N, C-alpha and C positions, 0 to 999 in steps of 0.2 A: 583567465585563470581564475578558479575558485579557490580559495584559502580557507579551508576547516576551522570552523570555531573553537578553540581550546577549553572553552568552559561553557556551562547553560547559560542562555543567555548572550554567549558571545562576550567576554572579558575585555578581549581586543579584538574590535570589528574593523581596524583602519586596513584598508587592503580588501576587505572582502564583498562580496557582492550583495543586493538586498535579494528579497524573494520577487519583488516586483522587476528588478532587473533580469533574471532568470526567467520571468514568464516571458518578458518582451525579449531576449536573447536566445533563448531556444524555442520560441514561437509555442508556447505552451497556450492550450483551450483549457475553459471548466471541463472537469468530469462529472456525469451524471450521481458518481458516490460522493462527491465531495473533491476538494482539491483541484488540481490542474493537471495536465497531462500532453503528451505527444508521441504518437507511434514512430519509432524509429527505425524497426526493421520488421519487415513481412517476408517470411520466406518464399520461395518461388515454387519449392518443391510443395506439392497437397499431400495430403493423408485422409484416408476414408474413416469416420467414426459413424458412431449409432446415430448421429445428428446430421451427419451429411459431410460433407467434402471442406475440411479447413485446411489454411497452411501448417507446414509442420512446426512453425515456430512463430512467435511475434515477441517483441519488446517496444516498450514506452519509458521516457522519462515520466516521474510522477512527484508532485511538488505539494506539499503541506504547509500551510503558514498560518501566523496568529493563532486563531481561535477554531481552524478549522479541522474537519476531521472526517475519514473516510468510512462512510456508512459501513454496515454488515450487509454484507451480499455474498453470493457462491457463486464461481463458474465451474465448469466439468473438465476442467483441465489443471496440472498441476502449476504454480505460479512460484516462481524462484525473485525474492526480493534481494536486490542491491542496494546496499549504502554507497552514496557518493559526497555529498556535503550536508553540512547543518548541525542541528543536535539531534539528540537522539530519539527515535519513531519506535513506538510500542506498538506492534501488529499484533492484536488480539484473535485469537483463532478458538473457536467452537467445533469440534471433531464431531462427527455424527455419532459417538458415541455418547455425546454430552459433556466430555473432556474440555478443560478449559486449560489454553497455553498463552502464554505472550511472548514472542519473539522481538528482543530489545536491538535494533538495527542502528549502529553507532558506532564511534572508532574507539570508544573507552572499552577495549577487549578485556583489561583487569576487572573491569567492573561489570563484567559478564554480558556485554554488548559484544554483537557480531556483525561481520560486513555483509554477511549474505543471512538468508533464513527461507524457507519454502513453506506453502501451504499445499496441501494434497487436495486434488480433485473434491468437490462435492462438501467441503469444511467450510463452515461460516466465518468470515473473516473481515476484519476492518482495521482503522488505525488510527492514532493519534500521537501528538506531539507529547514528550514526557513532560517538556516545558514549555506551556502554551505562550504566545509571543515572539517563537523562533520560529523556524523552518527546518525543515527537512527534505532533501532532493535524493531520490532513489530511483532505480530503474527497477522494471516488472519485466521478467523472460516467463514467456506462456508457453506451454508445450502439451499435445497439438495447440496451434495458436489460436489468440484470444477472437471472439466473435459475439458481439452483442446479442446475437441468440441466443448462447448459452451463460450470458448475464442474468442472475435473479437479486434483486435489491431484497433487504430482508424486511417484514413488516413488524413493526415493534409487538403488536397484539399475540401475533403468531409464535414468535419466536419467545414471548414472554411464556406463552402456554406449552411450548415446547421443552423451555429450558429454564425454569422456574428459579432454579439455582444460581443462573446467573442474572439475575432480574437488574442488578446496578449495572453491570457491563451493557447488555442489552437496552437499559434507558438511555445509557451514555452514548453509543451508537449507533442509535437510529432517529430517523426525523418524524 
């Protein structure tokens, strides 16, 4: 059982699991965008898209810890993020119209955090911990289902030209 930390950095971490223990226990692997993941659901039902046949839906565990970040990327399906444990995760979204939005995933609802957030298909997005050195365990559900053929990693130079108003964010969330 994972006990959620009550404060940034976990003021009382006795009884909690570490990010390393989560990686082992959940069988997580490195993700190309950064962090750790494991697919937990692949729908048997198939749907036809402009890009070919896809599972109707997929789900993963996703973990960021320490100073890791999820680099800006985009996919061709909607993605719902679910907060499970740890500390606040910031999911930064750059919409196709250039608008920037930060989703704060966490348990502090009075502080504006939410347990779920979603990113529309085609938007650029990446994630980072609000407090480096901590961790966040989330889930991501994608429909139609995720396929690496639909995954595009952001290129820093291209994104800086396309979204100069978000230069600081692009520099922070690209490699």
